[in-house]
C-alpha positions as CSV (number, residue, x, y, z in Angstrom):
1,M,63.1,49.6,81.8
2,A,66.4,49.6,79.9
3,M,69.1,52.3,79.7
4,T,72.1,52.2,77.5
5,E,75.6,52.6,79.0
6,T,77.8,55.6,78.5
7,P,80.0,55.1,75.4
8,S,83.7,54.9,76.3
9,S,86.0,57.4,74.7
10,N,89.0,56.4,72.6
11,P,92.2,57.8,74.2
12,L,94.0,57.9,70.8
13,D,91.3,60.2,69.4
14,P,90.1,62.6,72.0
15,E,87.2,63.9,69.9
16,S,86.2,60.4,68.8
17,I,82.9,60.1,66.9
18,D,81.3,63.1,68.6
19,G,83.9,65.9,67.8
20,V,83.4,67.1,71.4
21,R,86.1,67.9,74.0
22,M,85.6,69.4,77.4
23,T,87.8,71.3,79.9
24,W,86.5,69.1,82.7
25,N,85.2,65.6,81.9
26,A,83.6,65.3,85.4
27,W,81.6,68.3,86.5
28,P,81.2,69.8,90.0
29,R,77.7,69.7,91.4
30,T,77.4,73.3,92.6
31,K,78.0,76.8,91.4
32,V,80.4,77.4,94.3
33,E,82.5,74.3,93.5
34,A,82.5,75.3,89.8
35,S,84.0,78.7,90.6
36,K,86.7,77.0,92.6
37,C,87.8,75.0,89.5
38,V,89.2,78.3,88.1
39,I,89.2,77.0,84.5
40,P,85.8,77.6,82.9
41,I,83.5,74.7,82.4
42,A,83.3,74.6,78.6
43,A,82.9,72.2,75.7
44,T,84.3,72.6,72.2
45,I,82.5,70.9,69.3
46,A,83.3,70.5,65.6
47,P,79.6,70.4,64.3
48,I,80.2,68.6,61.0
49,R,83.6,66.9,61.6
50,R,84.0,63.9,59.3
51,H,84.1,60.5,60.9
52,P,83.6,57.1,59.1
53,E,81.5,55.7,61.9
54,I,78.7,58.3,61.9
55,P,75.6,56.7,60.5
56,S,73.3,58.6,58.1
57,L,69.6,57.9,58.7
58,P,67.1,58.4,55.9
59,Y,64.2,59.6,58.2
60,S,63.3,62.4,60.6
61,P,64.4,62.4,64.2
62,L,62.1,61.5,67.0
63,R,61.7,64.5,69.3
64,C,60.6,64.9,72.9
65,K,57.2,66.7,73.0
66,T,58.4,69.0,75.9
67,C,62.0,70.0,75.3
68,F,62.3,68.9,71.6
69,S,65.5,67.0,72.2
70,C,66.1,64.0,69.9
71,L,66.0,60.3,70.7
72,N,69.4,59.2,71.8
73,P,71.3,56.3,73.4
74,F,70.9,57.7,76.9
75,C,67.1,57.6,76.8
76,Q,65.4,55.1,79.1
77,V,63.2,52.8,77.0
78,D,60.2,50.7,78.1
79,F,59.9,48.3,75.2
80,A,56.7,46.7,76.5
81,A,54.8,50.0,76.8
82,K,56.6,51.5,73.7
83,I,57.7,54.5,75.8
84,W,61.0,56.4,75.9
85,I,61.9,58.8,78.7
86,C,63.8,62.0,77.8
87,P,67.0,62.3,79.9
88,F,66.8,66.1,79.8
89,C,63.3,66.8,81.0
90,F,62.2,63.3,82.1
91,Q,59.1,63.5,79.8
92,R,57.5,60.1,78.9
93,N,57.1,60.0,75.1
94,H,55.2,57.3,73.1
95,F,56.9,55.8,70.1
96,P,55.0,56.7,66.9
97,Q,53.3,54.1,64.7
98,H,56.3,53.6,62.4
99,Y,58.4,52.6,65.5
100,A,55.9,49.8,66.4
101,G,58.4,47.1,65.8
102,V,60.9,48.4,68.3
103,S,62.1,45.8,70.9
104,E,65.2,44.8,72.8
105,A,66.3,42.8,69.8
106,N,65.3,45.4,67.3
107,V,66.2,49.0,68.2
108,P,66.6,51.9,65.9
109,A,70.2,53.2,65.1
110,E,69.8,56.2,67.3
111,L,69.5,54.0,70.4
112,Y,72.8,52.0,69.7
113,P,75.3,52.8,72.5
114,Q,78.1,53.5,70.0
115,Y,76.0,56.0,67.9
116,T,76.1,59.0,70.2
117,T,76.3,61.0,67.0
118,V,73.9,60.4,64.1
119,Q,73.1,62.3,61.0
120,Y,69.5,62.5,59.6
121,S,68.9,63.2,55.9
122,L,66.1,65.7,55.9
123,D,65.7,65.5,52.1
124,A,64.4,62.0,52.3
125,N,61.3,63.3,54.1
126,L,60.4,66.0,51.6
127,S,57.9,65.3,48.9
128,G,55.9,67.1,46.3
129,A,56.9,68.7,43.0
130,G,57.0,72.2,44.5
131,V,59.4,71.3,47.3
132,G,61.6,69.4,44.8
133,E,61.6,72.4,42.5
134,V,62.7,74.8,45.2
135,R,65.3,72.5,46.6
136,G,66.7,71.9,43.1
137,A,66.8,75.7,42.5
138,M,68.6,76.4,45.7
139,A,71.2,73.7,45.0
140,A,73.3,76.0,42.9
141,P,75.9,77.8,45.1
142,V,76.4,81.5,44.4
143,F,79.8,83.2,44.3
144,V,80.1,87.0,43.9
145,F,83.6,88.1,43.5
146,V,84.4,91.7,44.7
147,V,87.7,92.8,43.4
148,D,89.8,95.8,44.4
149,T,91.3,97.7,41.4
150,C,93.2,100.3,43.5
151,V,96.4,98.2,43.1
152,I,99.4,98.2,40.9
153,D,99.3,96.4,37.5
154,E,101.4,93.4,38.8
155,E,99.0,92.8,41.7
156,L,95.9,93.0,39.5
157,G,97.5,90.5,37.1
158,F,97.9,88.1,40.0
159,V,94.2,88.6,40.9
160,K,93.1,88.0,37.3
161,S,95.1,84.8,37.1
162,A,93.7,83.5,40.4
163,L,90.1,84.3,39.4
164,K,90.4,82.6,36.0
165,R,91.7,79.5,37.7
166,A,89.0,79.6,40.3
167,I,86.2,79.9,37.8
168,G,87.5,76.8,36.0
169,L,87.2,74.9,39.3
170,L,83.6,75.9,40.0
171,P,80.7,73.5,39.4
172,D,79.0,74.1,36.1
173,N,75.8,75.1,37.8
174,A,77.4,77.5,40.3
175,L,76.2,81.1,39.7
176,V,78.9,83.7,39.4
177,G,78.7,87.5,39.8
178,F,81.5,90.1,39.4
179,V,81.9,93.5,41.2
180,S,84.9,95.7,40.9
181,F,85.7,98.7,42.9
182,G,88.1,101.6,43.3
183,T,86.8,105.2,43.7
184,Q,83.5,103.9,42.5
185,V,81.7,100.5,42.5
186,H,81.1,98.7,39.2
187,V,78.5,95.9,39.0
188,H,79.1,94.0,35.8
189,E,76.2,92.7,33.8
190,L,77.5,89.3,32.7
191,G,74.3,88.4,30.9
192,F,74.8,91.1,28.3
193,S,77.4,89.5,26.1
194,E,77.2,91.9,23.2
195,M,79.2,94.5,25.0
196,A,80.5,95.4,28.4
197,K,77.6,96.8,30.5
198,V,78.3,98.2,34.0
199,Y,76.2,99.8,36.7
200,I,78.2,102.4,38.7
201,F,77.6,103.4,42.3
202,R,79.2,106.3,44.0
203,G,81.8,105.3,46.6
204,G,81.3,108.1,49.1
205,K,77.8,107.4,50.2
206,E,76.2,104.6,52.1
207,I,73.7,102.6,50.0
208,R,70.8,100.6,51.4
209,K,69.8,97.2,50.0
210,E,66.6,98.6,48.6
211,Q,68.5,101.3,46.7
212,V,70.8,98.7,45.2
213,L,68.0,96.6,44.0
214,E,66.2,99.6,42.5
215,Q,69.3,100.8,40.7
216,L,69.9,97.3,39.2
217,G,66.3,97.0,38.1
218,L,65.5,94.2,40.6
219,G,63.1,96.1,42.9
220,A,59.4,96.9,42.5
221,A,60.1,100.1,40.5
222,G,62.3,98.2,38.1
223,A,59.6,95.7,37.6
224,R,57.1,98.5,36.9
225,R,59.4,99.9,34.2
226,M,59.3,96.4,32.5
227,G,55.5,96.8,32.2
228,P,52.3,95.3,33.6
229,G,52.6,91.7,34.9
230,A,56.3,91.9,35.4
231,A,56.1,92.1,39.2
232,G,56.5,88.8,41.0
233,V,56.6,87.6,44.5
234,G,57.7,90.2,47.1
235,G,58.2,92.9,44.5
236,Y,60.8,91.1,42.4
237,Q,60.5,90.6,38.7
238,R,58.4,87.7,37.5
239,G,60.1,85.1,35.4
240,V,59.3,81.4,35.6
241,G,58.7,81.0,39.3
242,V,61.7,79.9,41.3
243,Q,64.7,79.9,39.0
244,N,68.4,79.3,39.9
245,G,67.6,80.0,43.5
246,F,66.0,83.4,42.9
247,V,62.5,84.8,42.9
248,G,61.6,85.7,39.3
249,G,63.9,86.8,36.4
250,G,66.2,89.8,36.0
251,I,68.8,88.6,38.4
252,E,70.2,86.3,35.7
253,R,71.7,89.5,34.1
254,F,74.2,89.7,36.9
255,L,74.5,86.1,38.1
256,L,75.1,83.4,35.5
257,P,76.1,79.7,35.7
258,A,79.8,79.2,35.5
259,S,79.5,77.1,32.4
260,E,77.8,79.9,30.5
261,C,79.8,82.9,31.7
262,E,83.4,81.5,31.8
263,Y,84.3,83.1,28.4
264,T,82.5,86.4,29.1
265,L,84.1,86.7,32.5
266,S,87.6,85.7,31.2
267,S,87.3,88.5,28.5
268,L,86.1,90.9,31.2
269,L,89.0,90.2,33.4
270,D,91.5,90.6,30.5
271,E,90.0,94.1,29.9
272,Q,90.0,95.0,33.6
273,Q,92.4,97.9,34.4
274,T,93.6,99.4,37.6
275,D,91.5,102.3,39.0
276,Q,91.9,105.2,36.6
277,W,90.9,107.9,39.1
278,H,93.7,110.4,39.6
279,V,95.5,110.1,43.0
280,P,97.3,113.4,44.0
281,A,100.8,113.2,45.2
282,G,101.0,112.4,48.9
283,N,97.6,110.8,49.0
284,R,96.2,107.3,49.2
285,S,94.0,105.8,46.5
286,R,90.3,106.5,47.0
287,R,89.1,103.0,47.8
288,C,85.4,102.4,48.7
289,T,85.6,98.9,50.2
290,G,82.5,99.3,52.4
291,V,80.2,100.5,49.6
292,A,81.4,97.6,47.4
293,L,80.5,95.0,50.0
294,S,77.2,96.7,50.6
295,V,76.3,96.6,46.9
296,A,77.3,92.9,46.7
297,A,75.2,92.1,49.7
298,G,72.3,94.1,48.2
299,L,72.7,92.2,44.9
300,L,72.4,88.9,46.8
301,G,69.3,90.4,48.5
302,A,67.4,89.2,45.4
303,C,68.2,85.6,46.4
304,L,65.6,83.4,48.1
305,P,66.2,83.4,51.9
306,G,68.7,80.7,52.8
307,S,70.2,80.3,49.3
308,D,73.9,79.2,49.4
309,A,75.8,82.4,48.5
310,R,79.2,83.8,49.3
311,I,80.8,87.2,48.8
312,I,84.5,86.7,48.1
313,A,86.3,90.0,48.6
314,L,89.8,90.5,47.3
315,V,91.1,93.6,49.0
316,G,94.5,95.2,48.4
317,G,94.6,98.2,50.6
318,P,92.8,100.4,53.3
319,C,89.3,101.8,52.7
320,T,89.6,105.6,52.4
321,E,86.2,106.5,50.9
322,G,82.7,106.3,52.2
323,P,81.4,104.0,55.0
324,G,83.9,101.6,56.4
325,T,86.8,104.1,56.0
326,I,89.7,103.3,58.3
327,V,92.1,106.1,57.5
328,S,92.2,109.4,55.7
329,K,93.5,109.9,52.1
330,D,96.5,111.8,53.4
331,L,99.5,109.6,53.4
332,S,101.1,111.6,56.2
333,E,98.4,110.1,58.6
334,P,99.4,106.5,59.5
335,V,96.8,103.7,59.8
336,R,95.6,103.2,63.3
337,S,97.8,101.1,65.6
338,H,97.1,99.3,68.9
339,K,98.3,102.3,70.8
340,D,95.9,104.5,68.9
341,L,93.0,102.1,69.8
342,D,94.0,102.0,73.5
343,K,94.1,105.8,73.6
344,D,90.9,106.2,71.7
345,A,92.9,108.1,69.0
346,A,91.5,106.2,66.0
347,P,88.7,108.5,64.7
348,Y,87.4,106.1,62.1
349,F,87.5,102.8,64.0
350,Q,84.2,102.8,65.9
351,K,82.2,104.2,63.0
352,A,83.6,101.5,60.6
353,V,82.9,98.7,63.1
354,K,79.3,100.0,63.5
355,F,78.9,99.9,59.7
356,Y,80.2,96.4,59.4
357,E,78.0,95.3,62.3
358,G,75.0,96.5,60.2
359,L,76.4,94.6,57.1
360,A,76.8,91.5,59.2
361,K,73.2,91.6,60.4
362,Q,72.0,92.0,56.8
363,L,74.1,89.1,55.6
364,V,73.0,86.9,58.5
365,D,69.4,87.7,57.9
366,Q,69.9,86.7,54.2
367,G,71.9,83.6,55.2
368,H,74.9,84.7,53.2
369,V,78.7,84.6,53.8
370,L,81.5,87.2,53.5
371,D,85.0,85.8,52.8
372,L,88.0,88.1,53.0
373,F,91.3,87.7,51.1
374,A,93.4,90.7,52.1
375,S,96.8,91.0,50.4
376,A,98.9,94.1,51.1
377,L,102.0,95.3,52.9
378,D,99.8,97.9,54.7
379,Q,96.7,97.3,56.8
380,V,93.4,96.9,54.9
381,G,90.8,97.0,57.7
382,V,90.6,93.4,58.8
383,A,90.1,94.6,62.4
384,E,87.0,96.5,61.4
385,M,85.7,93.8,59.1
386,K,86.2,91.1,61.6
387,V,82.7,91.3,62.9
388,A,81.1,90.7,59.5
389,V,83.4,87.9,58.6
390,E,83.2,86.1,61.9
391,R,79.4,86.4,62.4
392,T,78.7,85.0,58.9
393,G,81.2,82.2,59.3
394,G,83.4,83.5,56.5
395,L,87.0,82.6,55.8
396,V,89.9,85.0,56.1
397,V,93.3,85.0,54.6
398,L,96.0,87.7,55.2
399,A,99.0,87.8,52.9
400,E,101.7,90.2,51.8
401,S,100.8,90.0,48.1
402,F,98.3,88.5,45.7
403,G,101.4,86.8,44.1
404,H,102.4,85.1,47.4
405,A,101.8,81.4,47.8
406,V,99.8,82.0,50.9
407,F,97.1,83.7,48.9
408,K,97.3,81.7,45.7
409,D,97.2,78.3,47.3
410,S,94.6,79.3,49.9
411,F,92.3,80.8,47.2
412,K,92.6,77.6,45.1
413,R,91.8,75.5,48.2
414,L,88.5,77.3,48.5
415,F,87.3,75.7,45.3
416,D,89.0,72.3,45.4
417,E,87.0,69.2,45.5
418,G,87.6,65.6,46.7
419,E,90.1,65.0,49.5
420,Q,91.4,68.6,49.3
421,S,88.0,70.0,49.7
422,L,87.3,72.2,52.8
423,G,83.8,70.6,53.1
424,L,82.1,74.0,53.0
425,C,78.4,73.9,54.0
426,F,75.8,76.6,54.2
427,N,72.9,77.9,56.3
428,G,73.4,76.0,59.5
429,T,71.6,76.4,62.8
430,F,73.1,75.1,66.0
431,E,71.0,74.3,69.1
432,I,71.9,72.9,72.5
433,N,69.8,71.0,75.0
434,C,71.1,70.6,78.6
435,S,70.3,68.7,81.8
436,K,68.7,70.6,84.6
437,D,71.1,72.9,86.5
438,I,73.2,73.6,83.5
439,K,73.0,77.0,81.9
440,I,74.6,78.3,78.6
441,Q,76.6,81.5,78.9
442,G,77.4,81.7,75.2
443,I,79.6,80.7,72.3
444,I,82.9,82.0,71.1
445,G,83.3,81.1,67.4
446,P,82.0,81.8,63.9
447,C,78.3,82.1,64.6
448,T,75.5,84.6,65.5
449,S,73.0,84.5,68.3
450,L,69.4,84.0,67.3
451,E,68.2,85.5,70.6
452,K,66.2,82.4,71.4
453,K,65.9,82.6,75.1
454,G,64.8,79.8,77.4
455,S,65.4,78.1,80.7
456,V,68.9,76.9,79.7
457,V,70.2,80.5,79.1
458,A,72.5,81.9,81.8
459,D,72.4,85.5,83.1
460,T,76.2,85.9,82.4
461,V,77.0,86.3,78.7
462,I,80.2,85.2,77.0
463,G,80.6,85.8,73.2
464,Q,77.3,85.2,71.4
465,G,74.9,84.6,74.3
466,N,71.4,85.1,75.5
467,T,70.2,82.2,73.4
468,A,70.1,78.5,73.0
469,S,70.2,78.7,69.2
470,W,72.7,80.1,66.8
471,K,73.0,80.8,63.1
472,L,75.9,79.4,61.1
473,C,75.8,80.9,57.7
474,S,78.9,78.9,56.7
475,L,80.7,76.0,58.3
476,D,83.3,73.5,57.3
477,R,84.8,70.2,58.5
478,T,87.3,72.0,60.8
479,T,84.9,74.6,62.2
480,C,85.0,74.5,66.0
481,L,82.7,76.3,68.5
482,T,83.5,76.9,72.2
483,V,80.4,76.7,74.4
484,Y,80.7,78.1,78.0
485,F,78.5,76.7,80.7
486,D,77.4,77.8,84.1
487,I,76.1,75.6,87.0
488,S,73.0,76.8,88.6
489,S,72.5,75.9,92.3
490,S,69.4,74.0,93.2
491,E,68.3,71.7,95.9
492,R,68.9,68.6,93.9
493,S,72.4,69.5,92.7
494,N,73.4,70.3,96.2
495,V,72.6,66.9,97.6
496,P,75.7,64.7,97.6
497,G,75.2,61.3,96.0
498,A,71.9,62.3,94.4
499,A,70.2,59.7,92.3
500,Y,70.9,61.6,89.0
501,S,74.7,61.2,88.8
502,Q,74.9,61.8,85.0
503,L,74.5,65.0,83.1
504,Y,73.6,65.2,79.5
505,L,74.3,67.6,76.6
506,Q,72.8,67.5,73.1
507,F,74.1,69.5,70.2
508,L,71.9,69.7,67.1
509,T,73.3,71.1,63.8
510,S,71.2,71.5,60.7
511,Y,72.9,72.5,57.5
512,H,72.9,72.4,53.6
513,T,75.6,70.9,51.5
514,P,76.8,72.5,48.2
515,E,74.8,69.8,46.4
516,G,71.6,71.1,48.0
517,Q,71.1,68.3,50.5
518,S,69.8,69.1,54.0
519,F,71.1,67.2,57.1
520,L,70.6,67.3,60.8
521,R,73.5,66.1,62.9
522,V,72.6,65.1,66.5
523,T,75.4,64.6,69.1
524,T,74.5,63.6,72.6
525,V,77.2,63.3,75.3
526,S,77.1,62.4,78.9
527,R,79.5,63.2,81.8
528,Q,79.4,62.5,85.5
529,W,78.5,64.9,88.3
530,V,81.1,64.7,91.1
531,D,81.0,66.2,94.6
532,S,84.4,67.9,94.6
533,A,83.8,69.0,98.2
534,V,84.1,65.4,99.2
535,S,86.7,64.2,96.8
536,S,88.4,66.0,93.9
537,E,90.3,63.0,92.5
538,E,87.6,62.3,89.8
539,L,87.5,66.0,88.9
540,I,91.3,66.1,88.5
541,Q,91.5,62.9,86.4
542,G,89.0,64.3,84.0
543,F,90.9,67.5,83.2
544,D,91.8,68.0,79.5
545,Q,94.9,70.2,79.3
546,E,94.9,71.0,75.6
547,T,91.2,72.0,75.6
548,A,91.6,74.0,78.8
549,A,94.5,76.0,77.3
550,V,92.6,76.8,74.1
551,V,89.4,77.7,76.0
552,V,91.3,80.1,78.3
553,A,93.1,81.6,75.3
554,R,89.8,82.2,73.5
555,L,88.2,83.7,76.6
556,C,91.3,85.9,77.3
557,S,91.5,87.3,73.7
558,H,87.7,87.9,73.8
559,K,88.1,89.9,77.0
560,M,90.9,91.9,75.5
561,E,88.6,93.0,72.7
562,L,85.6,93.7,74.9
563,E,86.9,95.1,78.2
564,E,88.7,98.4,78.2
565,G,92.0,98.4,80.1
566,F,92.0,94.6,80.5
567,D,95.3,93.3,81.8
568,S,95.6,90.0,80.0
569,T,99.0,88.9,81.4
570,R,97.9,89.6,85.0
571,W,94.6,87.8,84.4
572,L,96.4,84.7,83.1
573,D,98.9,84.7,85.9
574,R,96.2,84.9,88.6
575,H,94.3,82.1,87.0
576,L,97.4,79.9,86.9
577,I,98.3,80.7,90.5
578,R,94.8,80.0,91.7
579,L,94.7,76.7,89.8
580,C,98.1,75.5,91.1
581,S,97.3,76.5,94.7
582,K,94.1,74.3,94.5
583,I,95.5,71.4,92.5
584,G,99.2,71.3,93.5
585,D,100.8,69.5,96.4
586,Y,103.3,71.5,98.4
587,R,104.6,72.3,101.8
588,K,104.3,75.9,103.0
589,D,107.5,78.0,102.5
590,D,109.2,75.2,100.5
591,P,109.1,75.9,96.8
592,A,111.1,72.7,96.0
593,S,108.3,70.6,97.4
594,F,105.7,71.8,94.8
595,T,104.4,69.0,92.5
596,L,101.5,68.9,90.0
597,N,99.2,66.0,89.2
598,P,100.2,64.5,85.8
599,S,96.8,65.6,84.4
600,F,97.9,69.2,84.9
601,S,101.6,68.9,84.2
602,L,101.5,70.5,80.7
603,F,99.1,73.3,81.5
604,P,101.6,75.8,83.0
605,Q,103.7,75.2,79.9
606,F,100.8,76.1,77.6
607,M,100.1,79.3,79.7
608,F,103.8,80.3,79.5
609,N,103.6,80.1,75.7
610,L,100.2,81.8,75.6
611,R,101.5,84.8,77.5
612,R,104.2,85.2,74.8
613,S,101.9,84.5,71.9
614,Q,100.6,87.0,69.3
615,F,97.1,86.6,70.8
616,I,98.2,88.3,74.0
617,Q,101.3,90.3,73.1
618,V,100.2,92.8,70.5
619,F,103.6,94.6,70.3
620,N,105.1,94.5,66.8
621,N,101.7,93.4,65.4
622,S,99.2,95.6,63.7
623,P,95.4,95.5,64.7
624,D,94.8,93.7,61.4
625,E,97.3,91.0,62.2
626,T,95.9,90.6,65.7
627,A,92.3,90.3,64.5
628,Y,93.4,87.7,61.9
629,F,95.2,85.6,64.4
630,R,92.3,85.7,66.8
631,M,89.7,84.8,64.2
632,L,91.6,81.7,63.3
633,L,92.1,80.8,67.0
634,N,88.4,81.1,67.6
635,R,87.4,78.8,64.7
636,E,90.0,76.1,64.4
637,S,90.1,72.7,66.0
638,I,91.6,72.1,69.4
639,T,94.7,70.4,67.9
640,N,95.3,73.3,65.5
641,A,94.6,76.0,68.1
642,A,97.1,74.3,70.5
643,V,99.8,74.5,67.8
644,M,99.0,78.2,67.5
645,I,99.6,78.6,71.2
646,Q,102.6,76.2,71.6
647,P,104.4,75.4,68.3
648,S,105.6,71.9,67.7
649,L,109.3,71.2,66.9
650,L,110.6,68.0,65.4
651,S,114.3,67.1,65.1
652,Y,115.8,65.0,62.3
653,S,119.3,63.5,62.6
654,F,121.3,60.4,61.5
655,S,121.4,59.1,65.1
656,S,117.7,58.9,65.7
657,P,114.3,58.8,64.0
658,P,112.3,62.1,63.8
659,S,111.4,63.0,67.4
660,P,109.9,66.0,69.3
661,A,112.4,68.6,70.5
662,L,112.3,71.3,73.2
663,L,111.3,74.8,72.1
664,D,114.7,76.0,73.1
665,V,117.9,77.1,71.4
666,A,119.6,74.0,72.9
667,S,117.7,72.0,70.2
668,I,119.8,73.7,67.5
669,A,122.8,71.6,66.4
670,A,125.0,71.6,63.3
671,D,124.1,68.1,62.3
672,R,120.3,68.4,62.8
673,I,117.4,69.5,60.7
674,L,114.5,71.0,62.6
675,L,110.9,71.3,61.5
676,L,108.9,74.1,63.3
677,D,105.1,74.2,62.9
678,S,103.6,77.4,64.4
679,Y,100.4,77.0,62.4
680,F,100.8,80.3,60.5
681,S,104.2,79.3,59.2
682,V,106.2,76.1,58.7
683,V,110.0,76.4,59.1
684,I,112.6,73.9,57.9
685,F,115.9,74.7,59.6
686,H,119.2,73.1,58.4
687,G,122.2,73.0,60.8
688,M,125.5,74.4,59.5
689,T,127.0,71.0,58.7
690,I,123.8,69.8,57.0
691,A,123.6,73.0,54.9
692,Q,127.2,72.7,53.8
693,W,126.7,69.0,52.7
694,R,123.6,70.0,50.8
695,N,125.4,72.9,49.1
696,M,128.2,70.6,48.1
697,G,125.5,68.3,46.4
698,Y,126.1,65.2,48.6
699,H,122.4,64.4,48.4
700,N,122.7,63.9,44.6
701,D,125.4,61.2,45.1
702,P,124.0,57.6,45.2
703,Q,126.7,56.8,47.9
704,H,125.0,59.3,50.2
705,E,121.4,58.0,49.9
706,L,120.8,58.2,53.7
707,F,121.7,61.9,53.6
708,A,119.2,62.4,50.7
709,Q,116.5,60.7,52.7
710,L,117.3,62.8,55.8
711,L,117.1,65.9,53.7
712,Q,113.8,64.9,52.1
713,A,112.0,63.7,55.3
714,P,111.2,67.2,56.8
715,N,110.1,68.5,53.3
716,D,107.6,65.6,53.0
717,D,106.3,66.2,56.5
718,A,106.0,70.0,55.8
719,Q,104.0,69.3,52.7
720,N,101.7,67.0,54.6
721,I,101.0,69.8,57.1
722,I,100.5,72.4,54.4
723,R,98.1,70.1,52.4
724,E,95.8,69.7,55.4
725,R,95.6,73.3,56.5
726,F,93.6,76.4,55.6
727,P,94.8,79.2,55.3
728,V,97.9,77.6,53.7
729,P,100.9,78.4,56.0
730,R,104.0,80.2,54.8
731,L,106.9,77.8,54.2
732,V,110.3,79.1,55.2
733,V,113.5,77.1,54.4
734,C,116.6,78.5,56.2
735,D,120.1,77.6,57.3
736,Q,122.0,78.1,60.5
737,H,123.5,81.6,60.7
738,G,121.3,82.7,57.7
739,S,119.0,85.8,57.7
740,Q,115.7,83.8,57.8
741,V,116.8,81.9,61.0
742,R,115.2,84.8,63.0
743,I,111.8,83.2,62.3
744,L,112.8,80.0,64.1
745,L,114.1,81.9,67.1
């Protein structure tokens, strides 16, 4: 029998080939010992993170016949008998006929020790004209733009400009639809080029998917009106079978390839005006955001299940009409605040959340995505829409104006290709296999539970739980999921020095690319069981401070949303005190004697900054801003999330190369330039002397080339940060004693 060794991790790249990081890299054996660890046992994974060493295999994975886990480097293999033993359920599986040549000198790629993550191309196994036709039809991504017209002319002009630029960046085969809304919802028929043709829906009434399809002539009744023989599969109109990712014809009146409708849509945008409905003095505009999104979701209901479609909503104010309303039309009534939510004094909130939960369920069932671009000085309802955006894996951007660089650059990034591409993929499913005695509590991140219960599901639920399988309607190369685990006590796990000292986790992610290709990525990782009751040294050395800080931050913000009256600051303090009392070395009644193991030295610092962060302290933030910050915290990589919690500060000066600086006013000096990265904003701060020299134009003098280089260095670094980030952060350039310096402080 042969068994591969555990691959070693690269200290320079904590996520390595697998994209997995854990709070504890050695796990306690029992439930009691796990509870004493204080910090939850959790793993974060970037399901489709790019890595040059991940092999792509042009065949289907070999699965265990009992637990359906895939063949991996940790399987025991008997080459003589052509048998492999699953490390999860210990089932003995025979290699199939096409693996007949397997031997110690000839092993498949998935058994190589370094290939703990492999990617299978599922398209290579499909055959037949029918399958090829459907796959080709579904390859065209669908974009339905939902535009708010209850804005001023200047803002609408910015929206038109952004949309025209975006349509020019779309692939020629991408299907495009256009919906505008104000007091009413207008669905524009792009396929009728002779004149503008619009279907209007009332904004004050909830509309079901079936009603939308009927009104647009896409339902069974619409097919009957077209005459005998028009009805197709499932009640949709019959065209030429599967076409452009849809069942039958008719839908091409509303969704056209970008190459065919670019001129029509450009002309339509030029003619688009702000909402003409009269707004009485002292009232807000009658904006029916909820109905508009329902209509767009209903329109996409004509798609084949699993087609790659996104609703891109550009919203410029709060919903005041119909389902999803967040505030009344009377301007004297303010939009709900955190204090209103705490006192249950926000009459529209729960009803709006319930509506968007229903919309989220519909979109998830269809496999479609909701992206939200909110640009307004007032709140627009991000807190209520959070559930629909997060469960469909959608993107969210919050800006002050449609003319602001945060919106314009972020919106463009959504459609960029090449190195600047976000790597957007569609219709993913995420599954987890675990060793015995490990249970899954749930996931915090942009996904939805598929309610697939099994032996690995824990009784306690965190986030999207009660399942071992999740739906990812959309995911990109930075998407990160946090999986919370529980240790279940058993006779084997309670025996110190048991024969099975390794635990195994396998993450399986299937997804579609925009080109229509289907892939399955399989990541299998191993960690060691340790008996912390005997010795805690291995447990302590395996602690990941950055990951632990982010996992605790995500759990705390989740509890703040879920549990009424939850005292987040007290909860964090008690966790930190318990951890330090367990891990720290000290003499009783002698505070000066307290020391922490180097593996934990930075964790209190992270907790200090977390307590002061916008995720915990909601004062001076609106519910929309808090929801926005938390959505990004839950979906970004560990590195990015750590920057959100504890900003990075770099110092530039003549006397030394760029170096990290303390987050303290002591870092400010007249002859320094500081670069602050807090994820949501990037600040370049010039000391007083530097600012004076710059204003005097010294950097333009060839004799002061070093000064010019010093001045340029933080700008180059800032642009590198901005280039790699979505949403694009706000760039602030300020001088010592200037008005904008408050952002640094």
